[in-house]
N, C-alpha and C positions, 0 to 999 in steps of 0.2 A: 250790466245789461249791454252797454255799448261795447265793452271788450268782447263779450261772447258773440255779439252779432257782427261787429265790424273790426274792433281793435286787433284781435288776434290775427286777422288776415292782412292787416296793415303793418305788422311787425311791431306793434306797440307793446310796452310792458304792462302787465296787469298790476304790478307792484314793484317797489324798489328791491324787494327781497327775491324777485324771480326774474331770470334772464332767459327769454324764450330761445335765443340763438344758442346759448350755452347748453340749455336743456335738450335741445334737438340733437346736439352732438353727444350728450350723455346717453340719450336713447339709442342713437346709432351705434355708439361704442358698446353698449351693453347688450343690444339686440334682445332686450327683455320684453319687447312688445309681443304679446300673444295674440292669437286671432280674436280673443274676446275683447282686448282693450285697444285694438287697432282700428276699430270700426268707425270711430269718429270722436269728436270732442277736442278741446284745445289741449296743448301741452300742459298748461297750468292745471286744468282739471285732471289730467292724467297724473301729474305729480301728487295732487292732493288726495287722489283716490287709490292710485296704484304705485306710482313711482317711488315715493318715500319708503314704502314697504320693501321695495326691491333694492333700497340703498342708494338710489340715484340722488344726485345733488342738484338743487334748483339754480345755483349760480356758483361762480368760482369763490364766492365769499362765505359759503355755507356748506359744511360737511354734515350730511344727514346722519351717517353712521357714527361719526365722532361725537356729534352733539348728543345723540341718544346714549352712547356709551359713557360719556363723562357727566351726564346730568340725570342719572337714574333716580336721584333723590327728588327731582322736581315733579310735583303732581301734574299730570296731563301731558307730560312730554311724550309718552308712548302713543298718544292719540294722533298727533301730527307735530313733529319736532319744529318745523318751520313756523307754524302758527304759535307754538309756545314761545319761541324766540322773539317773534315780532310783537306779541302781546305782553310778555312778561320777562323773558330771559334777557333781552337787551338792556332793559332798565335795571335788572338785577346784577348787571356786570358779567353775565355769562358770555364766554367766547363762542362765536358762531362756528369757528373752525380752529384747529390746533394753533395756527399762527396768524390769525386775524384778530387783532386786539383793538377794539374801538376806543377804549380808554387811552391807550398809547397814542392813537391817531388824534384824539382830542387834545392831548397835551402837546403833541408835536406841532399842531397847526393852530393852537390857541383858540379852540372852539368852545362853545357853551357846554359845560359838563352836564347841565340839566336838560339838554335836548339831544339825547343820544340818537334818536331816530334820524334827526337831521345830519348828525355827524356820520352816521352809517351811510346815509344817502350820498353825502359829499365824498366819502371814501369810494363808494361804488362808481359814482359818476366821474370821478377823476381818473379812474383806471382807463387806459394805461398811461395817462399823462404823468402820474407820479412814477418814481422809479419802481420798477418791478421788485427790486430788492426790499422796498418798504412794505409792499402789500401782498405779494404773491410768492413768498418763498416757502409756503407750506408744501406745495407739490415738489419743489426743487429739493427741499431738505428731506422730505419724508417718503415720497412716493417710490415704491419698489419698481424695479425694472420689470416690464411685462414679459420680455423675452430673454433668451439665454445670451450671455456675453462671452467674449473670447476667453475671459478669465474662467468662467464656469466650465466652458468647453475644455480648457486645459486641465482643470481639476478632474473632469471625467476621464480624460485620457491618462491622467496620472493615477487614477483609481482612488482619488480622495474626495469623491462627491457622493452625496446621498442619492444622486441619480443612478448610481450603480444598483440600487435596490430594484430599479425597474427591469433589470435583466430577467427577473423571475416571472415575466408575463407570458411565457410560452403556454400554449393550450394544455389543459390539465390531462395528465395521464391517468386513465381509469384504474382505480385500485379496488373496485368492488364495494367500497364503503358507502357509496351513494346510490347503488343500484337496487336497493330493497324495494323500490316502487314496482319493479318488474317481476318480483317473486310471487309465487302463489296466485298468479292470474290464470285460473283454470276453471273450466266448466261454465264459461260465459258465452252467450250467443253473439255478443258484439263487444269489441274493444275499440275505443276511440283514443287517439293520441293527439295532443297538441303538437304543433310543428316547431315554433321558435323556442329555443332553449330546452327542447325535449328531443325531437328527432334531429333537428339541425341546430348547430351553434354558429353564431356570427363571430368573426374575428375583428369586429369593429362595433361601434355604437349603431343601433338600428337606424337612426336618422342620418348616419354617414352614408347609407345607401342612397338616401335622397340627396345628400351633399355630392356624391359622385355623379348623380344625374344633373345636378345644378352645374357642376363642372363641365359635364358633357355638353350641356346646352350652351354654356359660355364659349367653349371651344368651337362648337359647330355653327353657332349663330351669333357670335359676338358683334359682328358688323351690322346685324339686324336689330340688336337690342337698343332700347331707350338708354340714353346716357346714364341715368341713375342706376340702372340694373347691370351695368358692366362690371359686376363684382359678384363673385361666387357666393359669398355670404348673404348678400342682399337677394340674390336669386333664390336661395334656400328659404329665406323669410317669405318671399313672394309665393313660393310653392306651398308653404304651410298655410298661408292666408288663403290660397286658392283651394286647398283641401277643405278648409273650414267653410268657404263660401259655397262649395258644391255639395256639402254634406246635407243630409236630410234625415227625418225620422227621429224617434226618441234616442236612438243609439248613435246618431250623428255619423252614419256611414256614407261613403261616397264611392263613385266609380272612378278608377284611376285614369282612364282615357278622358273623361269629362274634366277631371281636375287638371290634367295636362293641357287641355285645350284652353281652359280658363287661365291657367298659368301663362301660356304663350300670349294670349290676348292682353294680359296685364303687362307683360314685360317687353314684348316686341313692338317695334315702331308701327304706327298705324298704317303705314304704306305697305306692310307685308300682306300678301294676298292669302286667300283661304287655302289654296292648293299647297303653298309652302308650309302653312301651319299644319295642315293634315299630314304632310310628309314628316314634319318634325315630331308630331304626336306619335306616329308609328315608330320613328327612330328612337324616341324616348322610351316607349314600351319595350322595344327590343333591348335597349341598353339597360333598363332596370333589371330585366331578367339576367343579362350577362353580369351585371354588378352583383346580384345576389349569388350567382353561381361562383363568382370569383371571391366572394367574401364569406362563404359559409362552408361548413364541413359537417360530416355526419357524426352525430354523437355515438360513440362506439357501443355502450351498453344498449342504447335504443335500437341501433342497427342489428345487434346480435339478437335482441328480443324479437324484432320483426322477422328475421330469417327463420327463427325457431317456432314462430307462432302458427297454430293450426286454425284457431278461431278467426272469423272475419275481422279485419282491421280497417278502420276508416280514420282519416285525419279530420280534425275539427279545429279551425283556427280563426281568431279575430285578426283579420289582415285586410289591407286596402286593395290588394290585387285579387284577381278572380281565381276560381278553382283551377282552371287550366294552367295558369301561371304557377301555382303551387305544385301542381302535378308534374309539370315540366321540370321544376327544380328538384323534386324528389326523385324523378327518373334520372336526372343528371347525376345524383349522388348514389344511384343504384338501388334504391329501396321502393321505387314506385310500384314495381311488380308485386310487392308483398301487400299492397292495399287495394281494396275494392273501389275506392273513390274517396271523396272528401267533401267537406262543407266549409265554406269561407264566408265570413260575416258580410263582406262587400257584395256578395251575390244576393243576399237575402235581406240586407239592411237590418239584421238581427245579430246580437253578439252573445258570446258565451257569458260575459260578465253579467248581462241582464238575465241570463238563463233561457232566453228566447231561441237562441241557436240550437240548444240541446232539444228544445221542443220541436223544432223543425226536423231534426234528425229522428226523433221518436216517431213523429207522425209519418215521415217519409219511409222509414224502415219498419214501422209498426213493431217496435221493440219494447219489451217490458223493462222498466228501469232496473228491476232486481236482477235481470239477466245481462246487465250492461256494466262494463268497467271503463273508467276514464283515467288517463294518466297525463299529467302536465305539470308545469313549473309555477304557475301563478296561484297564489293563495286564494284569491277570490274567484277568478275565472275558471280555474281548473280543480278547485277543491271545495270551496264553500258553495258555489253556484250548482255544480252537479249533485253534490251531496244533498242539497235542499230539494232536488228533484227525485231523490231516491236512488241515484246512481252511485255505485261504489267508486269512490275517487281516491287516487293515490297521488300524493304530492312528490314530484321528482325534482330534487335540487342537488346542486354540486357547489360546495363552498368555494372551491378553487375557481370555478367558472364565475361565481358571483363576484369574487374579488376582481377578476378580469373585467367584468361588466361594469363594476363601480369605477375602475380606473378609466375605462373607455368613456363613461359618462362624464367624469371630471374633465378629461382632456377635451371632449366635445363641447362642454359648457364653456370652458376657457376659450376655445377657438371661437365660439359664437360671440364672446366679448372681446375679440381681437387679441387674445392672449395665447400665444403659441408655445409657452414655456414648457408645458408637459410634453407636447409632441417633440419639441426640439431636444429635450433631455433624453427622451426615449430613443430618438433617432441616433443621437450622439452615443448613447449607451450601446445600441446595437452595433454601430460602427466600431466602437472600442472593443466590444466582445469579439467581433470578427477579426479586427486588426491583431488582437492578442493571440488569436488562434493561428495566425500565420507564422508565428515564431515557434518553429519546431525543429528538433534535431535533424529530421529528414529533409528540411528545406534550406538549401545552401544560402539563398538570398532572402530568407524570411524576414529579417529585420528591415530590409529596404522595402519589402512589400508591406510590412506593418506601417512604416512611415507614410507610404503612399496611401494606404487605406485610411489613415487618420485624416488626410486632407482631401478625401474623395468628394466631400460635400461641395467643394468649390466648383469643380468641373461638372459634377452631376447636376447641380442646381442650374448652372449656366446652360448646359445642353438641353435640359428640360425646358428652359425658357425659350430657347431657339425653336424646339419642336412645337411648342404651344403656339408661338407666333406664326410658324409656317402653316399650322392647321387653321388658325383663325383667319389668315389672309389667303388661304387656299393656294399656297405655293406647292408645285408638284415636284420641286427639286431644290436641294440645298447644296451649295458649293463650299467646301472647306479648304481654306488656303494653307498650303504648306508653309513652315514645317510643323508648327503646333497643331494645325488643322488635321494632320494625319492621325494624331491621337484623338482629337475631338471627334473625328469621324468614327473611329473604332468604338468610342464610348457611345456615340449616338446609335450605332448598330446594336450594341448590347441593350440599350434602353428600348429601342423599337422592338427588339426580340421579346422583351419583358412586357411590352404594351401596357403602360400604366394608365392610359386614358381611354382605351377601347375606341380608337378612331383610326382612320387611314392616314398613314404617315408618308411624307414625301420621299423621293429617292435621295440617296446620300452620295454625292460625288466629291472627288478630290481634284482641286485645281492647283497645279504646280506653278507657283508664282513667288515673287519676292519684291521688295522695294527697288532693288538694283535692276532687276529684270524688267520691271514695268515703268520705271520713271522716265528714262530716256525715250522709250517707245511712246509715251504719252505727250511729249513736248510738241509745240508748234515751232519747229526748227530752233532758232536762236532768239526767241522772244524773252526779254528780261522778266516779264511778269510770270512766265512759266518757271524760269529759274528761281524766282522768289519763293516758289513752293518748296524748294530745297532750302533756301537761305533763311526763311522764317523759322525753320526748325534747327538749322545749324548756321548761326550767324557768324561764326568764326571757322574758317576752313583754310587748309593749305591747298596749294594747287594739286598736290597728290590726292588729298581727300576728295576734292571736286572731281578729278578725273575718274577715280574709282567709282564714285557715286553715279556717274553718267556712263560708266563702262567704256570710256574712251581709250584709245591706244596710248599706253603710258609713255612709250618711247617718243611718239610724235608730240605728246603734251610736254614732255621734258624739253624738247627742242624749242617749242613755243615759249616755255618759261624762260629759257636762256635768252631767247630773242627779246623778251620784254623785261629782262632783269628781275624775274620772279623766282625766288628760291623754292625748290620743289617741296621742301618740308616745312617752310616757315608759315605758321598760322597767320591768316589775314582776317582781321575783324572787319565785318561789313564789306565783303568783296565787291558788291555792286557800287560802293562809293570809292573804292581804291582806283586811282588813275591808271596804274600799271595793269591792273586786272581788267579794267574797262577797255583798255587798249587791246588786250589779248582777245576779249570777247568780240571786238570789231575786226580782228585780223581775218583776212580771207582764208588763210589756211585753217584756222579754227572753225570758221563757218562751214568750210567744206567737210571737216571732220565730223562736226555735230550733225550736219544735214545728212550725211551718209549714215551715221549711227541711228538717227531718228527714223529715217526711211526704212532702213534694213530691219531694225528691231520692231518698229511699229507694224510693218507688214508681217513679220514672223509671229509676233504676238497675236495679231488678229487671226492669222491662220491657225495658231494653236488653239485659241478660244473657239474657233469654228469647229475644230475637231472634237472639242468637248461640249459642243452644242450650247455654248454660253450665249445667251441672248436670243435663243431660237424659240422661246415660249411665245404663245400667241399674244400675250400682253407685253412682250419685250421687257420683262422685269425679272430680276433674279435675286435670290437671297444668298448671302455669303456669310461665312463664319471665320473669324480670326481672333487671335489672342488679344490684340489691342496695339497701340494705346492712343492713336489719333486717326487710324484708318487710312493711312497713306496709300496702300495698295488699292483700296476701293476708290480713292480719289483718282489715282492713275487710270484705272479701268474706266471710270466714268468720263474722264477727259478723252480717252481713246475711242470709246464707243458711245452709242446713243441709248445704251441700256439703262433703265432705272434700276438702281441697286439698293437693296435693303440689307444693311450690314449689322451683324451681331458681334459684340466684343465682350471679353471678360471685364474690361474696364476702359473708360475713355477719359483722357486728359482734355483740357481745354483746347479747342481747335485753334491752330495758328494760321490756317489758310482759309480763304473763302471757300465755302462748300459748293460742289458742283450741283447743277440743277438735277432734280429727280433722284437725288441721293439722300438716303436716310440712314442714320446710325443710332444704335441702341447699346448702351453699356449696362452690364449686369451688376457687378459688384459696386461700381461707382460710375458716374457720368457727370463730369464737371461742367458740361454744357447744359445740363438739366438741373444744376443746383445740388447734385449729390457728390460731395467731395470724397477724395481718396483718403483724407486724413482720418486716422483712427482705424483704417482698414488695412492699407498697405503703405509702408514707408519706402519700399523699394520693389519694383516690379520684376527685376531680373530673376529672382528665385522662382517666380511663377512661370516666366518664360522657360527656365531650365527644366522644371518638372513636367512640362508638356512638350518638350522638344523631342524630335525623333531622328532616327538615322537617315543618312542620305545626303546631307549637306544642303546648301542653299542654291537656288536657281540663279545663274548669272545672266543667261540669255537663251535664245531659242535658235536652234539650227534648223533651217528650212531647206531641205534637199529633196528634190524629186517629189514635191508635194507632201512629203512626210515631215511634220514639224515636231521636234523633240526638245525638251528642256535640257540645257547643259548646266551641270551643277559644280559647285566648288565645295570640296569636302575638307574640313579642318580636323586633322587627326586628334588633336587635343580635345576638341568638342565631342567628336564621335566616341572617344574612349569613355568619357563621363556618361554619355547616353547609354552606351552598351553595358558598362559595369554597374551603374547605379540607377540611372533614371528609368531605364526600361523595366526594371523590377519594381520601382515605385509605381509605375503606371499599371503594372499587373495587379498591384494591390488596390489601386483605384477602380479598375475594371471589375475586380471581384466584389467590390462594395456596391456597385451600381444596382445589381439585382436586389440587394437588401433594401436599398433606398426606394427603388421602384415599387417593390412589394408593399412597403409601408404607405407610400403616398397613394397607391392604387386603392388600398383598403380604406383610408381615412379621408379621401376626397380632397387632398392637398394639391396645390400647384406650386410652380417655381417661385411665385411671389411669397408663398408661405414659407419657403425654404431660404429666402434671401438673407434674413438676419443670421440664420445658422451658417450660411455660406460666408457671409461677411465676417462673422465671429471666427470661423475657421481660418480665413485668410489673415485676420488680425493675430490669431494665435500662432500661425505659421511664421509670420514676419517678426513678432515680438519675442517668441520663445521657441525657436526652431529646434528640432532634434539634432543631435550632434552629427548623425549620418548625413543629413541634408546639408548642414553647414559645411562639413568637410568636403562634400562633393562640390558644392558651389565654389569653394576657394581653390579647387583643383581645375576649375573650368577655364577653357580658352574661349572667350565669348566673341562671336562674330559680329562686328559692328562695321561692316564694309560700307553700308549706305550712310552717308553723312560724315562719319568719323574716319572711314577708309582704313580700318585696322581691325586686328583681332586682339581683344583685351585679355591680358593675363590677370585674372581676378585674384590670384594668389600672391601678387607682389606685395600686398600690405603685410602679409604674414612674414615675409622674408625680412622685414625690418626688426622683427622680434628676436632678440637673442635667447638662446636656450638656457643660458647660465645667469639669468637675472637674479641677484640676491634680494628677492622681494621683501623679506623681513628685515633687511638692513636699511631699507629706504624709509624716508620720512613720508608722512601722509600725502603731502603735495607731490613728492617725487613719484610715489606709486601711481597717483592719478595721471600725472604728466606722461609717464612712461607708456601706459596703456592708451591714453588719448592720442599720443603721437602715432601709434600703430593704427588706431581706429580712424584717424583723420584721412588716411589714404585708402579707406575701404568704401566700396559702394553700399555695403550692407553691414552696418555696425552690429546690429543684434545677431546677425549670422556669424560675424567674426567672433563675438564673445561666446558663441555656442560651440566653436570648433574644439576638437580634442586638444589642440596645442594650447589654447587659452585656458582650457579646463585644467591642464596640468599646473599652470600658473596659479589658478584659483586654489587648487588643492594644496599647494605649497604655502600659500599666504595664511598668516594668522588672522584672528577675528578682526583686529583693529585695521589691518591692511585691507581686508576684504571690504570693510565699510568705507574705505577711502577710495575705492575704485569708482569709475563712472557708474551712475545709477543704472544705465542700460546693461552694463556688465553684471552688476549686482542682481538685477532682475533676471537676466538670462541664466545665472547660476543658482538662483534661489527660487525654485518652482513655486514655493508657497506664496510668493508675492502676487501671483495671479488671483489669489483669494481676496486680495485687498480691493480689487476693482469694484467701484461702486460704494465702498465703505466711506464713511463721512469723517471729514476733518474740519474743525471749527478753529479759525484763527482770529484772535481778538487783538486789534491794533489801535493806536491813537489816531486822531483825525488826520487826514492827509495834509501834508505840508509841502508846498512847491519847493523843489530843489533839495528835499530831504534825503540824505544818504541812508539814514536809518530805515526809512520806508522802503527804499529800493532794496535794501538787504532783506527785509521781511518778505517782499514779494518775489525776490529771486528764489528764496526758499520755497515759497508757494508754487512757483513755476516748476521747480525741481520735483516737488511732491506730486504735481499734476501728471508727471510722466508715469507714475504708478497707477494711473486710472482712478485715483481717489476723487470722491465727490467733495470738493472744497468750498466751504462757506467762509467768506471773509467779512468779519463784523468790525466796522470802524466806529469809534466812539464819537460820532458827529461827522459833519460834512467837511469841516476844515476849509481848505482852499479849493474844495470841489472834488466830488467823487469821480469826475472825469480823469483826474490824475491817477487814481487807482485803476480805473478801467484801462488806461493806457499801459500801466505797468503789467496788468494781467492779460493784455491783448494776446490772443492766440491760445489761451487756456480755456478750460470749461469751468473755471472757478466763478462763483457767484458772489455778489457784493451786497452788503446791507449797511444802512446808515446808523445803526445803533447796535449795542451789545444785547444779545438775547441769551438768557440763561436756561430756557426750557427746551432748547433744541437738543435732540439726542445726537451724540457724536462718538465715534470710535476713538478719536483723539482730539484733544483741545489744546491749543497752544497760546500761552500768554506771550506778549512781546514788549510790554512796558511795565514798569514797577507796579502801578495801581491795577493792572490786569491780573497779577499773580494770585491775589486773594480771590478775585472773582472766578478765575479758572479753578482754583483749588476747591471752591465750594460748589462747582457745577454738579448737580445731582445725576446727570445722565451722560457723563463722559467716562468711557472705560479707561482711557489712558490720558495722561496729562503731562505737559512739558512747558518749558519757559525758555524762549529765545532771548539770551542776555547779550546785549551789544556793548554795554559799559556799566560801570558801577554807579548807578544813578544817584546814590546817596551823595556822591561827590559833586553833583550838580547844584547842591543846596548848601547854605550855611548850616551849622549844627542847630537843628530845629525839629519841629514836628515832621516836616516833609523829609528831612534827612533820615529820621527814625523810620518813617513809613517805607521809604525806599530801601533802607537797609534790612528791614524785616521781610521784604518781599521774597527773600531767599530761604525763608524758614518754613515754607508750606509743604515741603515734601515733594515738590515737582522735580522732574529730571531737567537739568539745566544744559541747554545747548549754547555754547559760548562762542563769540566771534573773537578768536585769539586764545592763546595758551594761558596767559596770565589770569584771565577771569576764571578759567577752570581751576587753576591752582589756588586762587584766593577763596573761591566758594567752597572748594573741598577742604581747605585748611581751616576755615572759620566756621563752616556749617556742616561739615561732613556730608555734603550734598553729592548726589550722583551728577557728574559733569561730563560733558562731551565737548572737546575743543575742536574748532575748525576755523580757518581764516588766519590772518587777514588776506583776502584775495584781491586780485588786481584785474581790471578789465584790459587784458592783453591785446585786444583788438584796437584799443585807443592808446594805451600807455606802452610805448616801445621806442627803440632807437630810431631816430629820423635821420637818415643818411644825408639829407639835404641841409640839415641845421648846422650852424657854426657855433661850436662851444666857446663861450666867453669866460673870462675870469669874473664870475658874477655869482651873486647869492639871491635866491628867491625865498621869500618867507610869507607864511600864511598869517594874516592879521585879522583876528576876529575879536574886536573889543568887548563883545557881549558874552564871550565864553572865557571866563577867567581861568578855567582849568587849562587853557591853551597859553597862559602866561603872556598876554600881550605886552605888558610893561617891561617884564624881564627881557623879552625878545628885542624890544626897541633899545633897551639899555645895552644889550650885548652888541647889537648892530652899530650903535654909536661908537663902541670901542673898535669894532672891525673897520669902520669907515676911516678911523684915524690910523689904524695899524696898516691897512692896505688901501691907501687912498685911490689907487687906480681900479679897484674892484667896483663893478656895478652892483647896485642893490635894487631888486624888484619886489614890490609889495603887491599882494593880491588877496582877495577874500572879502573885501569890504569897500563900499563906496564912501565911507566916512573920510572927511578931510582931516589930515593931521599934519603937524609940523614937528617931525622927530628930531630935528637939529642936525641932520646929515642929508646928503643928496640921495634921493630915492625916486624911482619911477613907479607911481601908483597905478597899477593896472585895473584896480577895482574888482568888482565881481566878474569873473570870467565864466560865461554860460556855455561857450563853445569849448568842449572838452579837448578837441583837437588843438586849439590854441594853447590850452593848458599843457598839453604834451609837448608842444613846441617850446614853451617856456622852460620846461624841465630839461629839454634837449639843449637849451641855450646855456643853462647855468651849471657851474661846477658843484655848487653846494646848495642844499635846501634846508630850511628851518620850519618845523611844525612841531612844537613842543607839546607834551601831554603829561598832565599830573594824574590822569586816570588811564583807561585802556588806550593803547597806542592808536593814533589816527591811521586811517587807510592811506592818507596822503603821502607819508614818507615811503610807503611801499610802491606807490605809483611813481614817485620820483625815482626810486631805484630802478624800476623797469625801464625808465627813459635815460638811465645813466647819470642821474643827478644824485650826489652823495648826501644823505640826510645827517643832520646833527640833532640829537635828542638828549633827554636827561638820563643820567645813570641812576635810575631808581628801580625798585623792585618791579613796578608795573611794566617796564620796558625790557627787562632782562630775558623774558620768556619768548619773545616774538622776533627780536632782532638776532642776527647771527654775526659772528666776528667778521670784521673787515667790510661788511656791507654797509655799515653805518658807524658813526663815531658817537659814543655816549659820554656825556660830560657831567661833571658835578653840577648841581642845581644852582649855580650862581651866574650872574651876567658875565663875570670875568672868565670863568671856566668855559662857558658856552662860546664866548667870543674867541677864546684861545683855540678851541677845537675848530671853529670855522677858519680862523687864520691858518692853522696848521694844514688844513686841507687845501686852502688857496695857494699856499707856498710850496706844497709838495711837488716833487719833480714829476714829469709826465709819466714815467714808468710806474711810479707808485700810484698815481691817480688812475692809470689804465688798469693796473691790477685790481684796485678796489672797485673800479667801475664795472669791470667784467664780473667780479664776484657778486656785486649788488644786482647787476642785470640778470645774471643766471638765477640768483636766489628769488628775485621778485617775479620774473617772467614765468617761473614754474608754479606760481601761486595764483591760478586763475579764479575768477568769480565762480565759474562753474564748479571747480573743485570745492570751494567753500560751501556753496549752497547744496550741492549734491551729497557732500559728506554729511551735512546736517540732515538732509532728507533721508539718506540711507539709514542713519541712526534712529530717526523717528519711525521709519518703517520697521526697523528691527525691534523697537519698543512695542509697536502695535502687534507684531507677530509673536511677541512674548519670548524673544530670544534672550539668552543669558546676558546680563550686563557685566561688562568688564571695565572697572574704573581705570581710566588713564591718568597717571600722575605726572604731569609735565615737570621738567626740570629746566633751569635757566639754559638758554641756548647761546647767550652772549657771555663769553668767558674772558674776553680781553679786559685789561685793567681800565679803570675809569680815567677819563681825561680830566686832569686837575691842573688849573692854572697855578703858576708859582705862588701867586698871592694867596691862593686858597689852600696851599699844600701844608697841612698841619695834622696833628694826631686826631683831632676831633673829626676833621673832614674824612680822613682815611677810615676811621672807625665807622662813621656814618655809611660810607660806601661799602665797607665790609658787611655791615648789617643788612644792606639791601639784598645781598646774595643769600642771606640766611632766613629772610622773612618767609 
């Protein structure tokens, strides 16, 4: 009673099983509130009576539909699933949702197993204090994406999507098979016809007419709406409620004007006066008729019947608008003249369905039912009801039209639940169909137009958002900034011509401006704070770049540079701190130069703006449009004038400068100042700038002569050629798509907000997997970066590094990766580079193994099917996190590489170990999710074992389609011959595909288990481990000492170094890797654990020789030593022969004497021999990056998920040099042992 009367209004929970805040969001998302259940009552009562039947969830810890589906055996569950769970299901051990396990929670936190309700309450109340990964990964693991992704969009463009089925939604072409209803209608005194789906057909869902009116109200009166109703979907809900509230009589009919007035009183701010409301009612009535005219068409058989009919014809319709409304609509479609009049339910508050409207007609026209025929599409209203009154009734249906109506209904219902996927797929399919139609033999540039059409959604969505905002805020004019603005203006003109919103649009003007032309003009002479607006964006500049950015005379500035000893071309970091540069800024000559420039250009720019009427609106406010990315030109104009400027941009990066007063900026695709990141949408904005660029060059300054102010431009021939030959045709493709998109949103009541995800997905698709034509054009571009950088960038320089005769299939895996990575490192747009025709030839020449060794972004760009992976799930099962663990870092390097493919990655740790924060740090920047225990019931497209005891667990997963095992070492060798040895050894026999770190493991597992194996690694972090020119190389040895890892042979290492210390007494010996105190019997400097990896690199740069012995898989450490020029000594055993190469290391027989002799040999070698070996080692190791290792594994995993043919790689020994054997060990047995190592 207290909850009903007080608690619900105080935000209290009625039960631990019900969360009012969560349920309110559920209701809002679903929009399932009908006029009947919205009248009152608490959310709790709503759930118990209505909500659970609609599939709504009462809290994040209970899934209604899942509980019903999985507990059909439980008596009473169908009455109310939540009540069943609370009273019986919980104590019976039933799960409330797929991944909410109360029993696990009890065990995890040692709670009373006999008091499950209390445990459930604890779990609920602790949220979100507990890690989300422990309690709420149901939605993360299982929830499907509501809207289309860039991956799905790419599939549609490739023709590999079920969305292509939607192409068949064109209006039905009459074939006569459905027109029987009109035959043999003769000798009747009266014929009545239904209107909707009989005389007229809608090309949308009926309620989308109301949605169009809701959109109209939003655009025309958004500033007057209550905050809650500043949303088109909510406005539609309010309209439906208003119709219900104003309906009366048994048939619940209403007057449209009355419903509109109620609707406006409900949604508008209380300060809005009656006259404004009356005016809006009239506008809505007029708009509704226009919406119907634009959304309907004449049914051809019905139209033909009307034109041929001699008997009197009258329309009879159950409809909410009046007879005159319907009559106007029929006259618009050219058939009103063939009817004597009509009867509409809203005029009489009687309906056909009840039969009462037919009675009205009978009495009014005094017609005998037997002399009366009626035709319509509704089984009850147009067939059963008239027939029961003695009227001849004919049911008129069209199966094709019914299919269209069903699709419209599905799309509308999804829209109401905030799911735009059907609309998005339909729009993408229409764009794809149109784009494909542009490639014809008679169209010379059809392929470029097709490319442009595919990406039309980006610009169309953007310009629609601009026009909407201009209408909402009543701007009479929009200025488009050159150069990209010239295209955006053309696009806006096409959109306005197609009039998607039925409103008055602003004038569209072009403003010829640039950053260079406006920056100097906006300065306050030589104020440093003003110059900081430049330097915050370009903190490193040469004097040349600075001069060009301000448009200063270059000859005069070069003279000033010589006066102050400043090189013209030398980049200066933080010029405002540089003493020479500060002296130049204080120079009187410079002050005169900049003062003259500011005055001249400031005056010229103001005159130019005046000629364009900029700032002359009564409100002294203007709207501008530019491509992006921080709005510098808008800032410049705001500093120069007192005009309030509202700027629209395709995207906005984080502002670096304080924003001017009365200046507002809006980013469409992304806005990092509003918390909407560019990540996942665009990785490089230059391609977007290119496809919207136009001819004519960039404005440098303004010539003001005789009162006539004209912009002076700089034309870069290389840039103009790309625009003329490629970009202009892409833009024609975009413009041709605008009409298609406008028509669609016009019919279905959509806004730019509804198109945003599709636009973002299109941008993501463009950047991640661009068409070859776009990529080739980009890398021919000469990009003008005069402002800030002071230069024209040749974007094709990166491709010039690539030789045409690369013997791709003769290179090793790491060499393939390194060759392509070196080219990509100099490119602004890596994905675009990989899509070029030149890189395509390299791909075509490469065999399957080399292709999978390429950078993942290259593999994605050349394997279109990878887009289908986005959103697919990968489960990774790893041991508890351990601080400083190299093995964990390897696992999560692979995870990071897999994340590049857009996979939904779930990482399951077998406990918290040293803290989940460690894994969170390793996963930072990815979308991977973390869980603190292994779960076996989660569905996965791929599951990866990473430790021996996880192999059996993964092999037995029931819901994983593909499975693999990341093997970093032969774990059986970590144990004595025992149960644990056997368990580890058996982990390779479960039929998993093995991804191994290093070649030896692949060889061993293939030889002993005939397993599928993929080798990659051992990689080196080349950002850390490299030659340090400042280090002084000593006659020294460094060795890894780990007394707890016996496979690293700590005692043999000490014995060997004892010998070395006596043989080369002047050699220094450094020990690292353990803080344990030892007395080895020789002089050693114990550096202990080195956590600073840069210090470790400096140690390797100091020492000639390094020791890190391994009886199992080689350690990564010797390869890091090699990258730093330190020569490692290791064992001549089978485990080391597959990953070392000749002369990069020295492998010795496995005795202390032979190991010591190898170290001594290197220490005594002459400088030329050491230099030769060091160069070989450095080149070998520095080409084996960590990225190569992890991306090669990731590529192979993706190949497995895609079902590509597996090719077993059979590594062979790479180290072919003879073993180093000390004289004391040199005998037949030793040599035979070494010979056998090569044969194993």
